[in-house]
N, C-alpha and C positions, 0 to 999 in steps of 0.2 A: 503495500500500503505505500504510494505517494507523502508526504509530509509535506505542510504546506508551509511552505518557504516562504519570507518576503521577502523575496527576490527575483525574478523573472531568467530563468536558465536559458528563455528562451533567444533572448538580446542579453546575456550578462558581456560576455565578451568584446559586445561594442562599446556595452556601458564603466565597465571594468577598468582598468583604471580610469577615471575623470583622465581631463587632461592635467594636475597639476598635482596627478598618481597617488591619488588618492584609490583604496582596497575601503568604501565606507571612513572609516575614520585614523585606515592604520594604512603608513606610506609616508609621500610624501620627500622632499630632500633640502635638508636641514643641512645644507654647504657655507663654508668661510666663504668670505664674497669672490672670493679669487676665484674659485674658482663657481658660480655661480655662469657667467658665460660660456666658460666649459662644457657643463650639461647642458644648457641650455643648445647649443651646433651636435652635438649628440641628438636629442632628442629628436631638433629637425628635419636631419640628418635624414635619422631612425625610423622617422615615420613621411619624408620624401623616398624611400630608395625604398623603402618594404611597397610600397607600390607599384610602383616600376616592374612590369615585362621579364624586363632587362637582367633585373638582377634576382629576381624571384625564377625564371630558368636555367640564372648558371648555379644558386644555390641545390635546382633539385636539383645540377646536372653532375656536382660538385656533391653532395646525397649517395646522389646511384652507381655511381665514375670511381670515385676519390672513397668515401665510408661505409662502400656495398649493403646501404639502402637499401629496400628494407628487410629490417631485423626478423627474424622469424616468433614466431610464438607457438613456447612448447609443454605438450602433454606429457605433466612426470605421473608419468602409472605406476612405476615402480612406487616410489614415493606415500603419492594418492592412496593406493592397494594394502601400505606397509599402514595408514593413518586411522582407516576403515573408508567410509562411504562418499564422503567429498572428493571430490578434481583439483588438484591445478592443473596450473598454467602459467610456464613464465614468459614475460615478454624479455625477448632474450638482447636488452645492448650490449653486452658481452660482448657480442657478437661483429656488436657498434668494431670499426678500426677506433686502434689504439684501446681500447678495453674495458670502453663505458658508455655511458649517454652523455657524455662532457662535450663532447667536437660536436654535437648536435648546434648549444650555442658557438662555440668559437671558432667554423666558421662562417658561421657568422659576423660574428665581430670585427674576424678577418674578411672579412670582404665590407663592412657595416668601414674600417679601419681604411683601405685601398680610397672606397671611393672620398673620401674625408680626405685624404693624399697625407694620413698620418704616415711615420718611418717608425712606430719602436711605440707596441702593446707592455701593457704590463699589465701582471694579475699575483696575488696570491693563493698559492693552494691548502688544504689539511693533508689532506691523503694521496694527494701526486697525481688524481685522475684531471683535474682540472688545470694542475699547469702543463703533464706532458700531453693535451689537448691545446693549449693555449701554444704550447712548441709547437706545435706538426701543424698544428694556426699557418706559427709566424716563417715554420722553414716554407709551406705551400705556395703563403701570398712578398713572397723576400721583406722580412722584414729583420726588425729586432727584439729581444723580445727578454724581460728582465723575468725569474720571479722570486714571491717570499714566500716563506717558506720555514715557520719555526722550528728551531733546533731540533728540540726531541721529534717532530715529527720526520723532521731528514735520515733521525737516524733510527729509525721507524715506520722505513718506508725506500729504503738504501735501491731496491728496483727502481724506481721511480725517477729519483737523485736521475740515477746514474742514466735512466731515458730522453729526461730531457736538458741532461748536458751535448747526449752525443746530437742530442736534436738544432743544439746549437743555440741553446736558450743558458738566460745566466744563471741558477742558480744564485738569489743572495738570502741567509744563512739571518733568522731573524734571535737574536739571543736572549731579551728582558722577559719581567712576569714569566709564563707557566710558558714563554716559548708552544706556546702552536697558533691550532688559525683562528684564532683571535688578533693573534700578535700578529699574525700574516699581514692582520687587514690594515693593520692598526701601519706599518709600515708601509706600503706599496701606499697607501694613503697621503700619509710625509709625502713618495717620493711623483708620485700622480702631482701633485702639490708643487711641483720642485721644474717639471716639465709636460704638465699639459698641454702645452700649442702643437710639439711637439709626436704627441705618446697622446695614446687611448688605451685608459682602463680599461680592462675587460673583466667586470662581478665576475666571478663562479660557482650565483646563486638566484636566485633569487631573491637577493637582498641590496643593501643599499641603496641609495638612492635614487628618486624617479630617474630618467626611463628603467633601470636597469630591470626590477622586479617584472614589470608589463614585455620591457624587448628579448627576457631572458627565457619567458615562459613559453612564447611566441615563437620562439627558434625549441625551443625544446615539447612542446603542439605534435609536432611527428607523431611522440613515439605510444602518445594514447589512441591519436586519426587512426594510423597505422596496426597497433593492438584489437581496437572493436570492431576494424573492419574484418580483419584474419583467425578473429573468438568468435565470426558470426558466420561466416564461413567453414573453419571447418566442427561447430556445433550449432551454428542453424538459429544460437541460443545467445543473447546480451549475459555473460559473468555476471552473476549474485553477490559479488566482492568484486572489488578490487583496491587492492593492499601495495603498497609505500613507504619505504624510508622517509624519514624526516628529520633532516637537520637543517641546514639553510631551507630546500627544499627544492631543486631544481629539476629532482628524477620525478615525485612527485607529481610536480606543476606541469610538467610534463603529459605525465600518464592522465591527473585530472578532467581537467575539461572537455577531454572527448567523451566523459560520459556523465559530468551533473547534469546532462539534460532528463536520462534514462535512472530506467526503474533499478538503480543498484543499489548497492551500500558502496562506502570509502570507505580508509583508515588509511591512516596517513601513523607511523607505531616510532616513535620518539627512544633515545639514547637511555638507557635506565643505567647503566652501567654499572655500581657496583652496589646499588641503593638509594634513597629520598633524602641521604642527609644532604646537605650544600656543597660542594668539590665534588657527588661521589657520580654524578650525570650529567646531562644533555640534554633533558626533558622540560625544556623553553613550554610547552604550551601547557601541557601538563600542570607545573609547576611553577609558572613567571608571573609576570604584571607588566603590563604595558608600558611602553620606553621609546626614549629614541637614544638607540647606534648606527657606527658609522654609516653615518645620515639618514635612517628613516624609522621610522614609529612602527612599533610592533610589538608582538611581548616576547618579553627575555627576563633571565633566573637574573639577579641583585644580589648586594651584600650588603648589607646592616646598614652601609652608606648608602645604598641608594645607586649603587657602581654598576657594574655589568661584573659575574656572580665567577666565580674558579666555574670549569665546566670539564668534565671526565669525560670522556668512552672510549672501547673499544678500536672503534672503528675511527680514524682521525678524520674523516669527511666531515664524519659529525659531534667533531665537538668544539660549541661553536653557540654560544649564551641568546640566542639571538636565532627571531624562523618567521621564512618570510613573511611578510604584507599580510599575501594574500593566501596564506594558511589563518596568522587569525583571525579574521575575517572570515573568513569559510569554517572555522574555527565555533568563533563568534551567533553563525546563522544558523550553524548545529549541519551544514550536510556533508563536514569532512568530522567521521570521528576521531580522534591523534588517542590511542598507547601507546605502550612503550614495552618495553625486547628487556631485559638483560644482558652481560657479559659470556653472561649460562650459556641463558637462550640463546644467543646468539652463536657462541662455537657450536654449543649443540645441532643447530642449524645445516655452518659451514661445514659440517664434518656428512649430517642425514643425505646433505644433497649432494659432493660429493663424491659418498658411500652408492646410498641407490638412485644416482643418476645422470655420473659421472662428468659433475659438473664445479667447478670449484670456482664459488659464488665471494665474492667483495664482501667482509665481514661490515661495509653499507647494508648490502645486499640481501647479505644475512640478518640485518634485523625485521625488515622485511618478510624475510622469510619464515624467523620466529614468531612473527605477529600470525603468519596463514597456520602454522602447522598448529600453530594452538586454537589457532577457529575451528578445524578443518577437526578435531578430538574432541570437536563442543559436538554440532553439527551433523547429521545428515542430508543425503544429494543434493550438495550445495556445489557447484566452481569457483572458485575463487582465483581472478589472476593474480603474479605478482608483478614484478616489477623488477626484475634483477637487472640490475643499474652497471653493476660493474662487475669485474672477472679479477677472484682474487688471488691472480700470481704477486704479486703486493706484496702480501702478508700473509705468504707464506713464510718467509723463517721468523715471522711476529709466532706465525702462530703456533708451530712446531717446537723454539724454541722457549714456551709459554703451555703450552698445551700440550705438548707431544703429539701422535698420529691417529690420538682421533680412537683408541680404539675401544676405547669405554662408550666409545658413542655410537656402536657399528649395529646396535641393537633397541629395537623400540621398548 
């Protein structure tokens, strides 16, 4: 039965965000005065280029010939059978070139940078997937590339650091604070403030000042559009439930819009980490409150002084103290349900998909899978579609060092 929302999802994408970049009360652009013209330039360029047949056709060509799109939807028949009668399907973004969904918006942002005549692109990265994708885009378009990354994540994600360097990017270590994603964003913004005339800051998720939450969502929507069509072709019906992990939330906002006007449950899975104590998780929508961080208003985790709280997740791409403003809006409206998965549940999902389907997922994606596994055990005769947003090569050294080879997870 469809809920009675006070938002018309038939026209949702035309109405949200508004011209100022707000999804309801969330979003906007809170910027130092010297950056206001730079972001206005980006907004104007994007609004021009996104209506250009030449740009759209070039992006479609890149997606097909370079990225290998469309990525398939896959039925986890063996895993589903082990769980009961609910069927789990995966949207295989791990098969997108560079191994995750991030390239979907990075190639769009790179194309935009060329249109604007920029010489350099800079960004932050946590798990390294955005950094690798942007380094790939820079190599493709002939642009310089600086990637800011916390020292903790550099140590944790060594394979992706090596890939960025091989692709020609300069990886800039960030050594202050917790040395993770939030600090990497701080450093990248600081660098952009000095270089914005010849540079574009390519934000790695549906966060940051307007127009980035809208722009990254628009580039990522190819995931959900493909998945909806593929699922219907495979089964003749829509899934009962669609699940994606949520840190900043780019892979989820790539998946959810295609299903917003359908009688389909939408679930975002946040990282509960080690538990609910401050500093032990990064579940901002579950435990946070309204606040401004990195130039946008959303729901964030705050410390005793009202600043961003320390956060933690086993998945480097999820350890951010806020979520995209569109997620905050959809959470407030009740259209998307936000739940959590602990580190232990995530690791169990990681090994079970590996052992029962031969697919090694990223730890970020394993959060979504953990949520789906929990639902499958509780429900019968349902179909759950999971956005498998990335592959787990980058996480193997860390997982093996801390959890071995998963012998304890070989049986249900």
